[in-house]
C-alpha positions as CSV (number, residue, x, y, z in Angstrom):
1,M,89.3,76.9,91.7
2,T,91.0,78.8,94.7
3,H,89.8,82.3,95.4
4,E,93.2,83.6,94.3
5,A,92.6,82.3,90.8
6,L,89.3,84.2,90.3
7,A,89.0,87.1,88.0
8,P,89.3,90.4,90.0
9,Q,85.5,91.3,89.5
10,T,84.4,87.8,90.5
11,L,86.7,87.9,93.5
12,A,85.4,91.3,94.6
13,E,81.9,89.9,94.4
14,T,82.9,86.7,96.4
15,V,84.5,88.8,99.1
16,A,81.5,91.2,99.4
17,A,79.2,88.1,99.8
18,A,81.5,86.8,102.6
19,M,81.6,90.1,104.4
20,W,77.9,90.6,104.0
21,S,77.1,87.2,105.4
22,R,78.8,88.4,108.7
23,D,78.0,92.2,108.6
24,R,75.3,92.4,111.2
25,A,75.8,96.3,111.6
26,A,75.1,97.0,107.9
27,Q,72.2,94.7,107.9
28,S,70.7,96.2,111.0
29,L,70.7,99.7,109.5
30,D,69.0,98.3,106.3
31,M,72.0,99.2,104.1
32,R,72.1,97.8,100.5
33,L,75.2,96.9,98.6
34,D,74.6,98.6,95.3
35,S,77.7,97.7,93.6
36,I,81.1,96.3,94.1
37,A,84.3,96.2,92.0
38,P,88.0,95.9,92.6
39,G,88.9,98.9,94.8
40,S,85.4,100.4,94.8
41,A,82.0,100.0,96.4
42,R,78.7,101.7,96.6
43,L,76.3,101.2,99.6
44,S,73.2,103.0,100.3
45,M,70.6,103.4,103.1
46,T,67.4,105.3,103.9
47,V,67.5,107.6,106.7
48,R,65.0,106.2,109.4
49,G,63.4,108.0,112.3
50,D,65.5,106.1,114.7
51,M,68.6,107.6,113.0
52,L,67.8,111.3,113.9
53,N,69.7,113.3,116.4
54,G,68.2,115.9,118.8
55,H,68.1,118.4,115.9
56,G,65.7,116.3,113.9
57,I,68.4,115.5,111.2
58,C,70.3,112.3,110.5
59,H,72.9,111.7,113.2
60,G,76.5,112.2,111.9
61,G,77.5,108.8,113.3
62,M,75.0,107.2,110.9
63,I,76.4,109.0,107.9
64,F,80.0,108.0,109.1
65,T,78.9,104.4,109.5
66,L,77.6,104.3,105.9
67,A,80.8,105.9,104.6
68,D,82.9,103.6,106.7
69,T,81.0,100.5,105.6
70,A,81.6,101.3,101.9
71,F,85.3,102.0,102.7
72,A,85.5,98.4,104.2
73,Y,84.0,96.8,101.2
74,A,86.2,98.6,98.8
75,C,89.5,98.1,100.6
76,N,88.7,94.3,101.3
77,S,87.6,93.6,97.7
78,D,90.9,92.0,96.7
79,N,90.3,89.4,99.6
80,H,93.2,90.6,101.9
81,N,91.9,91.2,105.4
82,T,92.0,95.0,105.7
83,V,91.0,97.4,108.6
84,A,91.0,101.2,109.0
85,S,94.0,102.8,110.5
86,A,92.6,106.4,110.2
87,C,89.8,108.2,108.7
88,H,88.4,111.8,108.6
89,I,84.9,113.0,107.7
90,D,83.7,116.5,106.6
91,F,79.9,117.0,107.0
92,L,78.7,119.2,104.2
93,A,74.9,119.3,104.4
94,P,72.2,117.7,106.6
95,A,70.1,114.7,105.7
96,R,66.5,114.2,106.8
97,E,64.1,111.2,107.5
98,G,63.3,109.4,104.4
99,D,66.3,110.7,102.4
100,R,68.1,107.9,100.5
101,L,72.0,108.2,101.0
102,Q,74.7,106.5,98.9
103,A,78.3,106.1,99.8
104,R,80.6,105.8,96.9
105,A,84.0,104.5,97.8
106,E,87.1,104.6,95.5
107,A,90.7,103.5,96.0
108,R,93.1,106.5,95.5
109,T,96.1,104.5,96.2
110,Q,96.9,100.9,97.4
111,G,100.3,99.6,97.7
112,G,102.0,97.1,100.1
113,R,100.0,97.0,103.3
114,T,98.5,100.6,103.2
115,G,96.0,102.4,101.0
116,V,94.0,105.6,100.9
117,Y,90.3,105.7,99.9
118,D,87.8,108.6,99.2
119,I,84.2,108.2,100.0
120,T,81.5,110.6,99.0
121,V,78.2,110.4,100.7
122,H,75.6,111.6,98.4
123,N,71.9,112.3,99.2
124,L,70.0,110.7,96.2
125,T,66.8,112.3,97.4
126,A,67.9,115.9,97.6
127,G,70.5,115.6,94.9
128,R,73.5,116.9,96.9
129,D,76.6,115.6,98.7
130,V,76.3,115.5,102.5
131,A,79.8,114.2,103.5
132,L,83.3,113.7,102.3
133,F,85.3,110.7,104.0
134,R,88.9,109.8,103.5
135,G,90.0,106.4,105.0
136,K,93.5,105.0,105.4
137,S,93.7,101.2,105.2
138,H,96.1,98.7,106.8
139,R,96.3,95.0,105.7
140,I,96.5,92.4,108.4
141,Q,96.9,88.8,108.2
142,G,94.6,86.4,106.5
143,M,92.0,86.5,103.7
144,V,88.4,87.6,104.0
145,T,87.0,84.4,102.6
146,D,89.1,82.1,104.8
147,T,86.3,81.9,107.4
148,L,83.4,81.7,105.0
149,P,81.5,78.7,105.7
150,E,80.4,76.2,102.9
151,G,77.0,77.2,101.6
152,A,77.1,80.7,103.1
153,P,74.7,83.2,101.8
154,Q,75.8,84.8,98.5
155,G,75.5,88.3,99.6
156,P,72.8,91.0,99.5
157,S,70.3,90.9,96.8
158,G,70.8,93.5,94.2
159,A,74.5,94.1,94.4
160,N,75.8,94.9,90.9
161,R,79.1,95.6,89.3
162,A,80.3,99.0,89.7
């Protein structure tokens, strides 16, 4: 069966596995893919000591990276190679060492070669939102799974449907 013939949820899971097998940045930050579905994704990470800035709070770049990664999984979930063309983040509250953060990405619109996605970064430990991120996507040539080697890992453990 070709990837194009897969049901949308199965395709999203296959694409997430392909991306995860190559996503060294997310892996190095100990991110976890909590759920994937067509046009949406949830990723989480725990704020480590090496993620703190000079104020002793989570570096904004780490929060941005979590949001951007959720954006990437959501906008590539239909197997079209898609990259960011623009993004914006608003920081709402600090996160501290040990806090568990979750980025929830949702497609707002996707048509042709462009899309808009909203991502909320929520502090699961403190029970509040820490950032709002909006990403604009642009499709480029190719499919995500085109370069997935035979027998590649099937993605992170624990990924569920959204």
